[in-house]
N, CA and C atoms as a LAMMPS dump frame, in Angstrom:
ITEM: TIMESTEP
0
ITEM: NUMBER OF ATOMS
363
ITEM: BOX BOUNDS ff ff ff
-5.0000000000000000e+02 5.0000000000000000e+02
-5.0000000000000000e+02 5.0000000000000000e+02
-5.0000000000000000e+02 5.0000000000000000e+02
ITEM: ATOMS id mol type element x y z
1 1 1 N -420.466 423.323 -340.671
2 1 2 C -420.903 422.561 -339.522
3 1 3 C -420.299 423.214 -338.28
4 2 1 N -421.126 423.468 -337.304
5 2 2 C -420.651 424.087 -336.068
6 2 3 C -419.878 423.059 -335.246
7 3 1 N -419.05 423.527 -334.321
8 3 2 C -418.322 422.58 -333.45
9 3 3 C -419.267 421.654 -332.678
10 4 1 N -420.394 422.176 -332.223
11 4 2 C -421.351 421.33 -331.492
12 4 3 C -421.975 420.274 -332.401
13 5 1 N -422.306 420.664 -333.631
14 5 2 C -422.868 419.704 -334.584
15 5 3 C -421.842 418.624 -334.927
16 6 1 N -420.605 419.041 -335.09
17 6 2 C -419.535 418.096 -335.382
18 6 3 C -419.374 417.097 -334.248
19 7 1 N -419.327 417.596 -333.014
20 7 2 C -419.171 416.704 -331.867
21 7 3 C -420.353 415.751 -331.764
22 8 1 N -421.557 416.24 -332.02
23 8 2 C -422.743 415.38 -331.979
24 8 3 C -422.657 414.28 -333.034
25 9 1 N -422.147 414.622 -334.215
26 9 2 C -422.006 413.64 -335.28
27 9 3 C -420.977 412.569 -334.907
28 10 1 N -419.859 412.98 -334.334
29 10 2 C -418.838 412.021 -333.893
30 10 3 C -419.402 411.141 -332.775
31 11 1 N -420.127 411.756 -331.853
32 11 2 C -420.751 410.981 -330.765
33 11 3 C -421.765 409.986 -331.314
34 12 1 N -422.583 410.417 -332.278
35 12 2 C -423.56 409.516 -332.894
36 12 3 C -422.863 408.352 -333.594
37 13 1 N -421.772 408.656 -334.285
38 13 2 C -421.024 407.609 -334.984
39 13 3 C -420.461 406.599 -333.984
40 14 1 N -419.936 407.092 -332.895
41 14 2 C -419.395 406.21 -331.858
42 14 3 C -420.503 405.327 -331.294
43 15 1 N -421.655 405.922 -331.051
44 15 2 C -422.809 405.166 -330.552
45 15 3 C -423.202 404.076 -331.549
46 16 1 N -423.243 404.442 -332.835
47 16 2 C -423.578 403.459 -333.865
48 16 3 C -422.599 402.282 -333.832
49 17 1 N -421.317 402.582 -333.738
50 17 2 C -420.319 401.514 -333.744
51 17 3 C -420.485 400.596 -332.534
52 18 1 N -420.649 401.194 -331.379
53 18 2 C -420.796 400.411 -330.151
54 18 3 C -422.041 399.526 -330.227
55 19 1 N -423.048 399.97 -330.948
56 19 2 C -424.284 399.211 -331.079
57 19 3 C -424.299 398.305 -332.308
58 20 1 N -423.121 398.015 -332.86
59 20 2 C -423.011 397.039 -333.922
60 20 3 C -423.363 397.536 -335.31
61 21 1 N -423.258 398.831 -335.529
62 21 2 C -423.564 399.391 -336.84
63 21 3 C -422.347 400.141 -337.395
64 22 1 N -421.28 399.393 -337.745
65 22 2 C -420.053 400.055 -338.196
66 22 3 C -420.222 400.825 -339.504
67 23 1 N -421.061 400.354 -340.409
68 23 2 C -421.26 401.063 -341.68
69 23 3 C -421.874 402.438 -341.436
70 24 1 N -422.863 402.496 -340.549
71 24 2 C -423.487 403.783 -340.218
72 24 3 C -422.469 404.701 -339.539
73 25 1 N -421.657 404.128 -338.665
74 25 2 C -420.641 404.916 -337.962
75 25 3 C -419.647 405.515 -338.951
76 26 1 N -419.139 404.69 -339.852
77 26 2 C -418.152 405.177 -340.812
78 26 3 C -418.76 406.171 -341.792
79 27 1 N -420.033 406.002 -342.113
80 27 2 C -420.709 406.967 -342.975
81 27 3 C -420.768 408.34 -342.308
82 28 1 N -421.144 408.346 -341.046
83 28 2 C -421.22 409.617 -340.306
84 28 3 C -419.835 410.241 -340.149
85 29 1 N -418.835 409.417 -339.881
86 29 2 C -417.484 409.953 -339.743
87 29 3 C -416.951 410.441 -341.081
88 30 1 N -417.349 409.788 -342.164
89 30 2 C -416.978 410.275 -343.494
90 30 3 C -417.542 411.664 -343.741
91 31 1 N -418.771 411.85 -343.338
92 31 2 C -419.39 413.185 -343.462
93 31 3 C -418.641 414.194 -342.588
94 32 1 N -418.318 413.791 -341.366
95 32 2 C -417.618 414.692 -340.438
96 32 3 C -416.257 415.098 -340.989
97 33 1 N -415.499 414.138 -341.507
98 33 2 C -414.163 414.463 -342.007
99 33 3 C -414.23 415.229 -343.321
100 34 1 N -415.284 415 -344.081
101 34 2 C -415.46 415.736 -345.338
102 34 3 C -415.814 417.198 -345.077
103 35 1 N -416.738 417.407 -344.145
104 35 2 C -417.191 418.768 -343.851
105 35 3 C -416.25 419.516 -342.905
106 36 1 N -415.504 418.768 -342.102
107 36 2 C -414.565 419.378 -341.149
108 36 3 C -413.249 418.611 -341.213
109 37 1 N -412.477 418.822 -342.282
110 37 2 C -411.261 418.018 -342.474
111 37 3 C -410.184 418.241 -341.409
112 38 1 N -410.342 419.261 -340.587
113 38 2 C -409.37 419.5 -339.52
114 38 3 C -409.864 418.99 -338.167
115 39 1 N -410.839 418.099 -338.176
116 39 2 C -411.378 417.565 -336.929
117 39 3 C -410.549 416.378 -336.454
118 40 1 N -409.713 416.626 -335.485
119 40 2 C -408.905 415.566 -334.895
120 40 3 C -409.787 414.426 -334.391
121 41 1 N -410.859 414.763 -333.665
122 41 2 C -411.714 413.746 -333.063
123 41 3 C -412.335 412.832 -334.116
124 42 1 N -412.782 413.415 -335.226
125 42 2 C -413.398 412.603 -336.282
126 42 3 C -412.376 411.661 -336.919
127 43 1 N -411.179 412.17 -337.181
128 43 2 C -410.148 411.319 -337.782
129 43 3 C -409.721 410.212 -336.821
130 44 1 N -409.578 410.556 -335.54
131 44 2 C -409.162 409.54 -334.571
132 44 3 C -410.23 408.458 -334.436
133 45 1 N -411.497 408.861 -334.365
134 45 2 C -412.575 407.874 -334.287
135 45 3 C -412.59 406.989 -335.533
136 46 1 N -412.351 407.587 -336.685
137 46 2 C -412.297 406.823 -337.935
138 46 3 C -411.174 405.796 -337.884
139 47 1 N -410.034 406.203 -337.368
140 47 2 C -408.9 405.279 -337.245
141 47 3 C -409.237 404.13 -336.304
142 48 1 N -409.81 404.443 -335.166
143 48 2 C -410.123 403.405 -334.183
144 48 3 C -411.146 402.405 -334.719
145 49 1 N -412.181 402.902 -335.374
146 49 2 C -413.206 401.996 -335.897
147 49 3 C -412.624 401.117 -337
148 50 1 N -411.87 401.718 -337.896
149 50 2 C -411.25 400.912 -338.956
150 50 3 C -410.282 399.883 -338.386
151 51 1 N -409.541 400.25 -337.363
152 51 2 C -408.638 399.292 -336.728
153 51 3 C -409.436 398.141 -336.117
154 52 1 N -410.531 398.461 -335.467
155 52 2 C -411.379 397.419 -334.881
156 52 3 C -411.931 396.478 -335.939
157 53 1 N -412.187 397.013 -337.12
158 53 2 C -412.708 396.211 -338.223
159 53 3 C -411.603 395.531 -339.025
160 54 1 N -410.348 395.75 -338.622
161 54 2 C -409.166 395.224 -339.298
162 54 3 C -409.025 395.756 -340.716
163 55 1 N -409.522 396.958 -340.934
164 55 2 C -409.32 397.667 -342.203
165 55 3 C -408.071 398.522 -341.988
166 56 1 N -406.925 397.869 -342.066
167 56 2 C -405.672 398.462 -341.603
168 56 3 C -405.19 399.625 -342.456
169 57 1 N -405.36 399.574 -343.762
170 57 2 C -404.94 400.701 -344.606
171 57 3 C -405.742 401.957 -344.261
172 58 1 N -407.065 401.778 -344.1
173 58 2 C -407.921 402.905 -343.758
174 58 3 C -407.609 403.422 -342.353
175 59 1 N -407.349 402.502 -341.431
176 59 2 C -407.002 402.896 -340.063
177 59 3 C -405.71 403.702 -340.049
178 60 1 N -404.731 403.235 -340.8
179 60 2 C -403.449 403.931 -340.843
180 60 3 C -403.594 405.33 -341.455
181 61 1 N -404.33 405.431 -342.558
182 61 2 C -404.51 406.736 -343.208
183 61 3 C -405.214 407.714 -342.272
184 62 1 N -406.27 407.26 -341.604
185 62 2 C -407.001 408.144 -340.689
186 62 3 C -406.155 408.477 -339.459
187 63 1 N -405.427 407.49 -338.947
188 63 2 C -404.563 407.738 -337.788
189 63 3 C -403.459 408.73 -338.106
190 64 1 N -402.876 408.599 -339.28
191 64 2 C -401.828 409.552 -339.67
192 64 3 C -402.4 410.953 -339.841
193 65 1 N -403.617 411.043 -340.36
194 65 2 C -404.256 412.359 -340.504
195 65 3 C -404.514 412.973 -339.124
196 66 1 N -405.03 412.173 -338.192
197 66 2 C -405.266 412.662 -336.83
198 66 3 C -403.951 413.084 -336.181
199 67 1 N -402.916 412.292 -336.362
200 67 2 C -401.612 412.605 -335.776
201 67 3 C -401.053 413.905 -336.349
202 68 1 N -401.245 414.128 -337.633
203 68 2 C -400.785 415.38 -338.253
204 68 3 C -401.5 416.582 -337.64
205 69 1 N -402.745 416.384 -337.222
206 69 2 C -403.516 417.475 -336.618
207 69 3 C -403.164 417.699 -335.154
208 70 1 N -402.709 416.644 -334.465
209 70 2 C -402.355 416.775 -333.048
210 70 3 C -401.257 415.772 -332.731
211 71 1 N -400.023 416.204 -332.946
212 71 2 C -398.864 415.316 -332.762
213 71 3 C -398.614 414.935 -331.312
214 72 1 N -399.216 415.654 -330.369
215 72 2 C -398.925 415.385 -328.964
216 72 3 C -399.994 414.548 -328.264
217 73 1 N -400.971 414.035 -328.988
218 73 2 C -402.01 413.239 -328.345
219 73 3 C -401.533 411.792 -328.185
220 74 1 N -401.358 411.347 -326.941
221 74 2 C -400.832 409.989 -326.749
222 74 3 C -401.796 408.903 -327.219
223 75 1 N -403.087 409.177 -327.24
224 75 2 C -404.04 408.15 -327.67
225 75 3 C -403.934 407.861 -329.16
226 76 1 N -403.802 408.913 -329.972
227 76 2 C -403.681 408.661 -331.413
228 76 3 C -402.318 408.052 -331.73
229 77 1 N -401.311 408.411 -330.968
230 77 2 C -399.997 407.799 -331.164
231 77 3 C -400.087 406.305 -330.845
232 78 1 N -400.81 405.97 -329.781
233 78 2 C -401.002 404.555 -329.435
234 78 3 C -401.821 403.837 -330.512
235 79 1 N -402.792 404.525 -331.098
236 79 2 C -403.559 403.942 -332.194
237 79 3 C -402.636 403.596 -333.361
238 80 1 N -401.731 404.503 -333.679
239 80 2 C -400.777 404.232 -334.758
240 80 3 C -399.879 403.048 -334.406
241 81 1 N -399.459 402.97 -333.156
242 81 2 C -398.627 401.845 -332.727
243 81 3 C -399.375 400.527 -332.903
244 82 1 N -400.625 400.49 -332.459
245 82 2 C -401.411 399.26 -332.588
246 82 3 C -401.655 398.912 -334.055
247 83 1 N -401.877 399.932 -334.884
248 83 2 C -402.112 399.683 -336.303
249 83 3 C -400.872 399.088 -336.957
250 84 1 N -399.71 399.674 -336.671
251 84 2 C -398.48 399.13 -337.257
252 84 3 C -398.214 397.711 -336.765
253 85 1 N -398.534 397.439 -335.504
254 85 2 C -398.343 396.085 -334.981
255 85 3 C -399.248 395.111 -335.731
256 86 1 N -400.492 395.489 -335.954
257 86 2 C -401.418 394.627 -336.697
258 86 3 C -400.956 394.419 -338.138
259 87 1 N -400.28 395.401 -338.687
260 87 2 C -399.763 395.279 -340.055
261 87 3 C -398.478 394.451 -340.099
262 88 1 N -397.936 394.123 -338.915
263 88 2 C -396.747 393.283 -338.863
264 88 3 C -395.432 394.041 -338.864
265 89 1 N -395.477 395.355 -338.673
266 89 2 C -394.255 396.161 -338.65
267 89 3 C -393.916 396.503 -337.199
268 90 1 N -393.231 395.566 -336.554
269 90 2 C -392.926 395.706 -335.132
270 90 3 C -392.061 396.935 -334.854
271 91 1 N -391.114 397.242 -335.732
272 91 2 C -390.224 398.389 -335.506
273 91 3 C -391.02 399.698 -335.469
274 92 1 N -391.914 399.883 -336.423
275 92 2 C -392.732 401.105 -336.416
276 92 3 C -393.688 401.115 -335.234
277 93 1 N -394.239 399.965 -334.906
278 93 2 C -395.134 399.884 -333.748
279 93 3 C -394.399 400.293 -332.477
280 94 1 N -393.179 399.794 -332.313
281 94 2 C -392.4 400.146 -331.128
282 94 3 C -392.029 401.623 -331.129
283 95 1 N -391.75 402.178 -332.292
284 95 2 C -391.447 403.609 -332.399
285 95 3 C -392.618 404.43 -331.871
286 96 1 N -393.822 404.138 -332.37
287 96 2 C -394.995 404.895 -331.921
288 96 3 C -395.335 404.591 -330.468
289 97 1 N -395.106 403.37 -330.025
290 97 2 C -395.326 403.034 -328.623
291 97 3 C -394.428 403.858 -327.714
292 98 1 N -393.176 404.013 -328.111
293 98 2 C -392.246 404.832 -327.33
294 98 3 C -392.673 406.301 -327.338
295 99 1 N -393.127 406.783 -328.5
296 99 2 C -393.613 408.164 -328.571
297 99 3 C -394.807 408.375 -327.646
298 100 1 N -395.713 407.414 -327.608
299 100 2 C -396.89 407.524 -326.739
300 100 3 C -396.479 407.585 -325.275
301 101 1 N -395.532 406.735 -324.89
302 101 2 C -395.06 406.748 -323.496
303 101 3 C -394.395 408.077 -323.158
304 102 1 N -393.553 408.576 -324.065
305 102 2 C -392.874 409.854 -323.808
306 102 3 C -393.889 410.986 -323.687
307 103 1 N -394.902 411.003 -324.555
308 103 2 C -395.906 412.056 -324.483
309 103 3 C -396.699 411.948 -323.186
310 104 1 N -396.992 410.738 -322.769
311 104 2 C -397.675 410.546 -321.492
312 104 3 C -396.856 411.089 -320.333
313 105 1 N -395.546 410.839 -320.366
314 105 2 C -394.676 411.363 -319.309
315 105 3 C -394.632 412.882 -319.344
316 106 1 N -394.567 413.458 -320.543
317 106 2 C -394.571 414.923 -320.671
318 106 3 C -395.847 415.495 -320.078
319 107 1 N -396.959 414.857 -320.379
320 107 2 C -398.239 415.336 -319.849
321 107 3 C -398.266 415.241 -318.329
322 108 1 N -397.695 414.165 -317.781
323 108 2 C -397.641 414.013 -316.325
324 108 3 C -396.815 415.127 -315.687
325 109 1 N -395.699 415.464 -316.324
326 109 2 C -394.835 416.508 -315.768
327 109 3 C -395.499 417.879 -315.803
328 110 1 N -396.391 418.101 -316.759
329 110 2 C -397.097 419.375 -316.861
330 110 3 C -398.191 419.513 -315.815
331 111 1 N -398.695 418.391 -315.325
332 111 2 C -399.796 418.398 -314.371
333 111 3 C -399.238 418.437 -312.959
334 112 1 N -399.569 419.487 -312.206
335 112 2 C -399.062 419.549 -310.829
336 112 3 C -399.631 418.402 -309.994
337 113 1 N -398.758 417.789 -309.234
338 113 2 C -399.165 416.682 -308.377
339 113 3 C -399.583 417.222 -307.013
340 114 1 N -400.616 416.65 -306.415
341 114 2 C -401.021 417.1 -305.069
342 114 3 C -399.939 416.708 -304.073
343 115 1 N -399.806 417.477 -303.009
344 115 2 C -398.808 417.123 -302.005
345 115 3 C -399.123 415.744 -301.425
346 116 1 N -398.064 415.018 -301.133
347 116 2 C -398.213 413.676 -300.57
348 116 3 C -398.88 413.783 -299.204
349 117 1 N -399.807 412.909 -298.944
350 117 2 C -400.563 412.952 -297.687
351 117 3 C -399.844 412.198 -296.581
352 118 1 N -398.533 412.252 -296.567
353 118 2 C -397.782 411.647 -295.483
354 118 3 C -397.235 410.267 -295.803
355 119 1 N -397.637 409.676 -296.911
356 119 2 C -397.153 408.345 -297.269
357 119 3 C -395.915 408.441 -298.138
358 120 1 N -395.191 407.371 -298.254
359 120 2 C -394.027 407.32 -299.106
360 120 3 C -394.447 406.947 -300.509
361 121 1 N -393.737 407.443 -301.488
362 121 2 C -394.026 407.1 -302.878
363 121 3 C -393.165 405.966 -303.319
């Protein structure tokens, strides 16, 4: 599967979910993760949809797979935090929440800020 085909499949799955067809969405994402097991986007979408459906074991497995593929993505880290919170493990949820905040700060520091236009910060 080409990168463009993969992205189209993930986009189609997202569209299906938003339009109330979670089974179709998860089927397409299953195909995406099967054919492209290193697709961060497919795993993250799978985690988010499963979390929305309260399929917490599946959400956690997909979120951990996405995190293994991209440890610095604050969105997947936040997904893991929300999943652990839903599972009732506040300590793990807070751990991932802190990681997400730290990664967000790191990303901010990497991005050059425009000069202040004369106002105070």
